[in-house]
C-alpha positions, 0 to 999 in steps of 0.5 A, spaced: 568 672 523 575 671 524 580 676 521 587 673 520 593 677 519 600 675 517 607 678 519 614 677 519 616 675 512 621 678 508 627 677 504 633 672 507 639 668 505 639 661 504 640 658 511 637 663 515 631 664 519 624 667 519 619 667 524 612 668 521 606 671 526 599 670 525 595 674 529 587 674 530 581 678 531 574 677 532 574 670 536 579 667 540 583 661 536 582 656 541 576 653 538 580 652 531 585 648 528 591 652 525 594 651 519 600 654 514 600 654 507 604 656 502 603 658 494 609 659 489 607 662 482 604 657 478 603 652 483 598 649 487 597 652 494 601 647 499 600 645 506 606 647 510 604 645 517 598 645 522 597 645 530 591 642 533 586 646 537 589 643 544 596 645 541 598 639 543 599 636 536 603 639 530 604 636 524 609 638 518 610 637 511 615 632 509 619 638 505 620 642 511 620 637 517 626 638 521 626 645 519 620 649 521 616 649 527 608 651 528 606 653 535 600 658 538 600 662 544 593 663 546 594 669 551 596 673 545 591 669 540 597 668 535 600 662 531 607 662 529 611 659 524 619 658 526 622 657 519 630 655 520 635 653 515 631 656 509 632 654 502 631 657 496 625 653 494 621 655 500 620 662 497 612 663 497 607 667 499 605 664 506 598 664 508 595 662 515 588 659 516 583 657 521 579 651 521 573 650 525 573 642 525 567 638 524 563 636 530 565 630 534 572 630 532 578 629 537 582 635 539 588 632 535 584 633 529 588 637 523 587 638 516 592 638 510 587 640 505 586 648 503 579 647 502 577 644 509 579 651 512 574 656 513 578 663 514 585 665 511 589 671 512 592 675 506 599 672 506 606 674 507 611 674 502 618 670 504 623 670 499 630 666 500 636 668 496 641 663 494 
């Protein structure tokens, strides 16, 4: 099993920055593609960013392109989401997720679909004040 714990959320003013961390235990994350999702009240869970198993390929949703950066640190078994230029519409609970990709997929494989991820953290609240 993989246990994921997010941290780093909080209250920040519009235009500010936060860095979310996703610390894993149980297994190394090197074999998993990792993703960040967010969910606001009354809305569907939304893809934010993903990073491939190799760490060499990253992907961001259009809504956060140019503002958010996903990265991973294999030595710390941790995935990060650096969030800059935050907007009020970024307010949501942010979830870290791990994806064990199907066989024969490339190291660059990633998914934007929540149902394709196998493990989830408990979420961390990000609130951006206007």
